[in-house]
C-alpha positions as CSV (number, residue, x, y, z in Angstrom):
1,M,0.0,0.0,0.0
2,L,1.4,3.4,-1.0
3,R,1.3,6.4,1.4
4,I,2.1,10.1,1.0
5,R,3.9,11.2,4.1
6,L,6.5,13.6,5.5
7,R,10.2,12.6,5.6
8,R,12.2,14.6,8.2
9,M,15.3,16.4,7.0
10,G,17.6,19.1,8.5
11,K,19.8,19.3,11.5
12,K,18.9,18.8,15.1
13,K,16.4,21.4,16.3
14,T,15.9,22.7,12.8
15,P,13.5,20.3,11.0
16,S,12.3,20.6,7.5
17,Y,10.3,17.9,5.7
18,R,10.0,16.4,2.3
19,M,6.6,15.2,1.2
20,V,7.3,11.7,-0.4
21,V,5.4,8.7,-1.7
22,V,6.5,5.5,0.1
23,D,5.5,2.0,0.7
24,S,3.6,2.1,4.0
25,R,5.9,-0.5,5.6
26,A,9.1,1.6,5.0
27,P,10.6,3.5,8.0
28,R,10.1,7.3,8.3
29,N,13.4,8.2,6.7
30,G,13.8,5.1,4.6
31,A,13.8,4.8,0.8
32,Y,11.0,6.6,-1.1
33,I,9.5,6.3,-4.5
34,E,9.1,10.0,-5.5
35,Q,9.3,13.4,-3.8
36,V,6.1,15.4,-4.3
37,G,6.6,18.4,-2.1
38,F,8.4,20.3,0.7
39,Y,7.3,21.7,4.1
40,N,9.3,24.1,6.3
41,P,7.5,24.8,9.6
42,L,10.2,27.2,10.9
43,T,9.5,30.2,8.7
44,D,7.1,32.9,10.0
45,T,4.4,31.6,7.8
46,P,5.1,27.9,7.3
47,E,6.4,27.3,3.8
48,I,4.4,24.5,1.9
49,N,5.4,23.6,-1.6
50,I,3.3,20.9,-3.2
51,E,3.6,19.7,-6.8
52,E,-0.1,19.2,-7.5
53,E,0.3,17.2,-10.7
54,K,2.4,14.5,-9.0
55,V,0.2,14.4,-5.9
56,L,-3.0,14.0,-8.0
57,K,-1.4,11.2,-10.0
58,W,-0.5,9.3,-6.9
59,L,-3.8,9.9,-5.2
60,R,-5.6,8.6,-8.3
61,N,-3.4,5.5,-8.3
62,G,-4.4,4.6,-4.8
63,A,-1.9,6.3,-2.5
64,S,-3.4,7.5,0.8
65,P,-2.1,10.6,2.6
66,S,-1.0,10.6,6.3
67,G,-2.8,12.9,8.8
68,P,-0.5,16.0,8.5
69,V,-0.3,15.6,4.7
70,E,-4.1,15.2,4.4
71,Q,-4.5,18.5,6.3
72,M,-2.1,20.3,3.9
73,L,-3.8,18.9,0.9
74,K,-7.3,19.9,2.2
75,K,-6.0,23.5,2.9
76,R,-4.8,23.7,-0.8
77,G,-8.0,22.1,-2.2
78,I,-6.2,19.3,-3.8
79,L,-8.2,16.5,-2.1
80,D,-11.4,18.1,-3.5
81,Q,-10.0,17.6,-7.1
82,V,-9.6,13.9,-6.5
83,K,-13.1,13.2,-5.2
84,K,-14.7,14.7,-8.4
């Protein structure tokens, strides 16, 4: 089963995250299939960069988003496009 989730990057105390498509059994920072976005919570307004085309492709192919990723996709209106 495929999952879209966050992969932690950055040094200690300065996290940033990549939004990646992985096998659900893979560890948090293990191998991933494709990077589909980026999230930096440390800026004044958290920076969220999502490649919509790639995310839509994976969602239509059966990948399910994790909780935090699902919230980001809802905020951008990407999940609404899949349900149509």
